[in-house]
ZAMARGU-4260 file (C-alpha; in steps of 0.2 Angstrom, whole numbers, plus 5000, padded with zeros to 4 digits):
<rodrens>
0) 5012/5044/4893 | 5003/5053/4907 | 4987/5062/4902 | 4989/5081/4899 | 4974/5085/4910
5) 4981/5075/4925 | 4990/5089/4934 | 4975/5101/4932 | 4964/5087/4939 | 4975/5085/4954
10) 4976/5103/4958 | 4957/5105/4957 | 4954/5090/4968 | 4966/5095/4982 | 4962/5114/4981
15) 4944/5110/4983 | 4947/5102/5000 | 4960/5115/5006 | 4975/5103/5004 | 4987/5116/4997
20) 5001/5108/5007 | 4999/5092/4996 | 5002/5102/4980 | 5017/5110/4988 | 5024/5093/4992
25) 5021/5087/4974 | 5030/5103/4967 | 5045/5101/4978 | 5049/5083/4972 | 5063/5080/4960
30) 5058/5077/4942 | 5060/5058/4943 | 5051/5056/4959 | 5037/5068/4953 | 5035/5058/4937
35) 5033/5042/4947 | 5021/5049/4959 | 5010/5057/4945 | 5009/5039/4937 | 5002/5033/4954
40) 4990/5047/4955 | 4983/5043/4938 | 4977/5026/4945 | 4967/5032/4960 | 4951/5042/4964
45) 4958/5059/4967 | 4943/5066/4975 | 4942/5052/4987 | 4960/5054/4992 | 4958/5073/4995
50) 4943/5069/5006 | 4953/5056/5016 | 4967/5068/5019 | 4956/5082/5024 | 4947/5071/5036
55) 4963/5068/5045 | 4965/5086/5049 | 4984/5084/5046 | 4994/5097/5037 | 5009/5086/5036
60) 5002/5071/5026 | 5012/5069/5010 | 5006/5059/4994 | 5020/5047/4995 | 5011/5038/5009
65) 4994/5038/5002 | 4996/5036/4983 | 4999/5017/4984 | 4990/5014/5000 | 4976/5000/4998
70) 4966/5008/5012 | 4961/5022/5000 | 4951/5008/4990 | 4946/5000/5006 | 4937/5015/5012
75) 4928/5019/4996 | 4909/5018/4997 | 4902/5011/4981 | 4885/5005/4975 | 4893/4996/4961
80) 4900/4980/4969 | 4910/4976/4953 | 4918/4993/4952 | 4922/4993/4970 | 4930/4975/4969
85) 4941/4981/4954 | 4946/4996/4965 | 4951/4985/4979 | 4962/4974/4967 | 4969/4988/4958
90) 4974/4996/4975 | 4984/4981/4980 | 4992/4980/4963 | 4998/4998/4964 | 5006/4994/4981
95) 5015/4979/4973 | 5020/4989/4957 | 5027/5003/4967 | 5033/4994/4982 | 5050/5001/4981
100) 5043/5018/4988 | 5041/5011/5005 | 5054/4997/5004 | 5068/5009/5002 | 5064/5017/5019
105) 5062/5001/5029 | 5074/4999/5044 | 5081/5017/5042 | 5083/5025/5059 | 5080/5043/5054
110) 5063/5048/5050 | 5060/5053/5031 | 5079/5051/5027 | 5075/5039/5012 | 5071/5045/4994
115) 5054/5053/4991 | 5055/5059/5010 | 5049/5042/5014 | 5050/5034/5031 | 5048/5016/5038
120) 5036/5017/5052 | 5021/5013/5042 | 5028/4999/5032 | 5020/4984/5041 | 5005/4995/5046
125) 5002/4997/5027 | 5004/4978/5023 | 4992/4974/5037 | 4979/4985/5029 | 4984/4977/5012
130) 4979/4960/5019 | 4962/4967/5025 | 4959/4973/5008 | 4963/4955/5001 | 4951/4948/5013
135) 4936/4957/5005 | 4943/4958/4987 | 4934/4947/4974 | 4941/4930/4973 | 4950/4924/4958
140) 4966/4923/4949 | 4971/4941/4952 | 4968/4940/4971 | 4977/4923/4972 | 4993/4931/4964
145) 4992/4946/4976 | 4989/4935/4991 | 5005/4925/4986 | 5015/4941/4984 | 5010/4948/5001
150) 5014/4932/5010 | 5030/4930/5001 | 5035/4948/5005 | 5032/4945/5024 | 5044/4930/5023
155) 5057/4940/5014 | 5056/4954/5027 | 5057/4942/5042 | 5074/4943/5052 | 5084/4928/5055
160) 5078/4928/5073 | 5060/4927/5068 | 5056/4945/5071 | 5051/4959/5059 | 5057/4977/5060
165) 5053/4993/5050 | 5057/5008/5062 | 5065/5011/5079 | 5049/5019/5087 | 5055/5023/5104
170) 5062/5006/5108 | 5047/4995/5103 | 5050/4995/5085 | 5053/4976/5084 | 5037/4972/5094
175) 5027/4984/5084 | 5033/4978/5067 | 5032/4959/5072 | 5014/4961/5079 | 5008/4969/5062
180) 5018/4956/5052 | 5010/4942/5062 | 4993/4949/5060 | 4995/4951/5042 | 5000/4933/5040
185) 4985/4928/5051 | 4974/4937/5039 | 4982/4929/5024 | 4982/4911/5031 | 4964/4906/5026
190) 4967/4913/5009 | 4983/4903/5007 | 4975/4887/5014 | 4961/4889/5001 | 4973/4890/4987
195) 4982/4875/4994 | 4966/4865/4996 | 4962/4869/4977 | 4979/4861/4972 | 4986/4877/4966
200) 5004/4872/4962 | 5010/4890/4964 | 5002/4893/4981 | 5015/4895/4996 | 5019/4878/5004
205) 5010/4868/4990 | 5020/4854/4983 | 5018/4853/4964 | 5007/4839/4958 | 5014/4824/4949
</rodrens>
């Protein structure tokens, strides 16, 4: 059940920073999409998100891109290391939980034709920043699970010819997506290797101990 004061808090946060177009986007969504997006917004720092959108100077940014994006947490300054670490982990967990928002748009050739007005051109870009978040997130069982999830997602998304693809992008879509996917895996490799070295039976590529 969503908090009764959630929508007023969203309105206050985005109006403060002159982001009326974000509120119009939220109001335009169908009931189910609106409810799911509100559930995501309940988990993020609304004031920080509003400042980030305002700093972009972009009047077309919609919440479906930013609500699950780990870079919201990555860019959050905090004097409390424990709180910041929790924010990083929760940001990636939100991406994993709501992954269908961007997954349904991957590979579609028309921009924003998918549900929730989503598009695929930032799919691998977002996963790359997710890997960057995991690099600096606190080590432990939660991060290990997220590292495994992201590495396995990259494998799932790989095409039979070894490439990756999320959006046509003027003819260089395969190169763009493959580059970001490979950089994502490059960032994850040391984290996966550390799990393997520790003998984690669930780590990718690790044989179970007998």
